[in-house]
C-alpha positions in Angstrom: -10.6 59.4 11.7 -11.1 56.3 13.8 -12.9 54.5 10.9 -10.1 55.4 8.6 -7.5 54.1 11.0 -9.5 50.9 11.4 -9.8 50.5 7.7 -6.1 51.0 7.2 -5.3 48.3 9.8 -7.7 45.9 8.1 -6.2 46.5 4.7 -2.7 46.1 6.0 -3.7 42.8 7.7 -5.2 41.5 4.4 -1.9 42.5 2.6 0.2 40.6 5.1 -2.1 37.6 5.0 -1.9 37.6 1.2 1.8 37.8 1.3 2.1 34.8 3.8 -0.3 32.8 1.6 1.7 33.5 -1.5 4.8 32.1 0.2 3.1 28.9 1.3 4.1 26.0 -0.9 1.6 23.1 -1.1 2.5 19.9 -2.8 1.0 16.4 -3.2 2.2 12.9 -3.7 0.8 9.4 -4.0 2.5 7.5 -1.2 1.3 4.2 -2.8 3.1 5.1 -5.9 6.3 6.0 -4.1 6.2 2.6 -2.3 5.5 0.8 -5.6 8.6 2.2 -7.3 11.0 1.2 -4.5 13.2 -1.8 -5.1 12.5 -3.0 -1.6 8.9 -3.4 -2.5 9.7 -5.9 -5.2 11.9 -7.9 -2.8 9.1 -7.8 -0.2 6.6 -9.0 -2.7 8.8 -11.9 -3.7 9.4 -12.8 -0.1 5.6 -12.7 0.6 4.9 -14.9 -2.4 7.4 -17.5 -1.1 5.9 -17.3 2.4 2.4 -17.7 1.0 3.5 -20.8 -0.9 5.1 -22.3 2.2 2.0 -21.7 4.2 -0.3 -23.2 1.6 2.0 -26.2 1.2 2.0 -26.8 4.9 -1.8 -26.6 5.0 -2.0 -29.1 2.1 0.3 -31.5 4.0 -2.0 -31.2 7.1 -5.0 -31.9 4.9 -3.4 -34.9 3.3 -2.5 -36.3 6.7 -6.1 -35.8 7.8 -7.4 -37.6 4.8 -4.9 -40.4 5.3 -5.9 -40.7 9.0 -9.6 -41.0 8.0 -8.8 -43.6 5.4 -6.7 -45.6 7.8 -9.5 -45.4 10.5 -12.1 -46.6 7.9 -9.8 -49.4 6.8 -8.9 -50.5 10.4 -12.3 -49.8 12.1 -13.5 -53.4 11.7 -10.7 -54.7 13.8 -10.7 -52.0 16.4 -12.5 -52.1 19.7 -15.2 -49.6 20.5 -13.0 -47.8 23.0 -10.2 -47.4 20.5 -12.7 -46.2 17.9 -13.9 -43.6 20.2 -10.4 -42.4 20.9 -9.6 -42.3 17.2 -12.8 -40.5 16.3 -11.9 -37.8 18.9 -8.5 -37.5 17.4 -9.9 -37.2 13.9 -12.5 -34.6 15.1 -9.7 -32.6 16.7 -7.6 -32.8 13.5 -10.6 -31.7 11.4 -11.3 -28.7 13.7 -7.6 -27.7 13.5 -7.7 -28.0 9.7 -10.9 -25.9 9.6 -9.1 -23.0 11.2 -6.1 -23.3 9.0 -7.2 -20.8 6.4 -7.7 -18.1 9.1 -4.3 -18.9 10.6 -2.7 -18.6 7.2 -4.3 -15.3 6.6 -3.2 -14.0 10.0 0.4 -15.2 9.6 0.5 -13.8 6.1 -0.8 -10.4 7.3 1.7 -10.3 10.1 4.6 -11.1 7.8 3.4 -8.5 5.3 3.4 -5.8 8.1 6.9 -6.8 9.1 8.1 -6.4 5.5 6.2 -3.3 4.5 6.6 -1.2 7.6 10.3 -0.4 7.0 9.5 0.4 3.4 6.7 2.8 4.4 8.9 4.4 7.0 11.7 5.0 4.4 9.2 6.5 1.9 7.7 8.7 4.6 11.1 9.9 5.7 12.0 10.7 2.1 8.8 12.7 1.6 9.4 14.6 4.8 13.0 15.4 3.7 11.9 16.5 0.2 9.2 18.7 1.7 11.7 20.3 4.0 14.4 20.8 1.4 12.0 22.3 -1.1 10.1 24.5 1.5 6.7 22.7 1.1 4.6 23.6 4.1 1.8 21.1 3.2 2.0 17.8 1.3 -1.3 16.1 0.7 -2.1 12.5 -0.4 -2.7 12.7 -4.1 -5.7 10.4 -4.0 -7.5 12.7 -1.6 -7.4 15.7 -4.1 -10.1 16.2 -6.7 -8.1 18.9 -8.6 -4.4 19.5 -8.4 -1.8 21.2 -10.6 0.7 18.8 -12.1 3.6 21.1 -11.2 3.1 20.5 -7.4 3.4 16.7 -7.6 6.6 16.0 -5.6 6.9 12.3 -6.7 9.9 13.0 -9.1 11.7 14.8 -6.2 11.1 11.9 -3.8 12.1 9.3 -6.4 15.3 11.3 -6.9 15.8 11.4 -3.1 15.4 7.6 -2.9 17.7 7.1 -5.9 14.9 5.3 -7.8 14.0 5.8 -11.5 10.4 6.5 -12.2 8.8 4.2 -14.7 8.4 5.8 -18.1 5.2 7.6 -18.6 2.9 6.9 -21.5 3.5 9.1 -24.5 1.3 12.2 -24.6 -1.5 12.2 -27.1 -0.7 13.7 -30.4 -1.6 17.4 -30.8 -4.7 17.9 -32.9 -4.3 19.2 -36.3 -5.1 22.9 -36.8 -8.4 23.4 -38.7 -8.1 24.6 -42.3 -8.7 28.3 -42.6 -9.8 28.4 -46.2 -6.8 30.5 -47.2 -3.6 29.5 -49.0 -1.4 27.1 -47.1 
């Protein structure tokens, strides 16, 4: 009798666990795709391109000033005293070193600006994903790129796009359905 009772409890536990699992909604989304369809991303990309152009232009101006200073030094060096030449060489060396680190500075400034512009966009996308998951009773939402196999019905991108008020880009047309093979009978 004790074995029967234990078996019944075990079976009841499996049934309850199966019912809980059947109610668990799991979805997935590509957060990169969400961010890419947001209009704020296009604005940020445009601002970043302008910022990069300004940084490169500034670096080019510094490089031109350095080359002009070298040319002036070479032109005037015959008339300069050794003490003045030493000071000018030190100045040129310092300018060259600063110019050498310019590419790294540009990269750092660009990345900092990129973070400043992208962070609010990522936050807005995350909040929309959270809201859609809650509104549609998704218990788990995974990053699409981390999944090897996933059913198309559980992709919540259309719901998040709707929540953000963004249109999804039109999908490519599905491939034509293959023709049915001839059966040898009358058509």
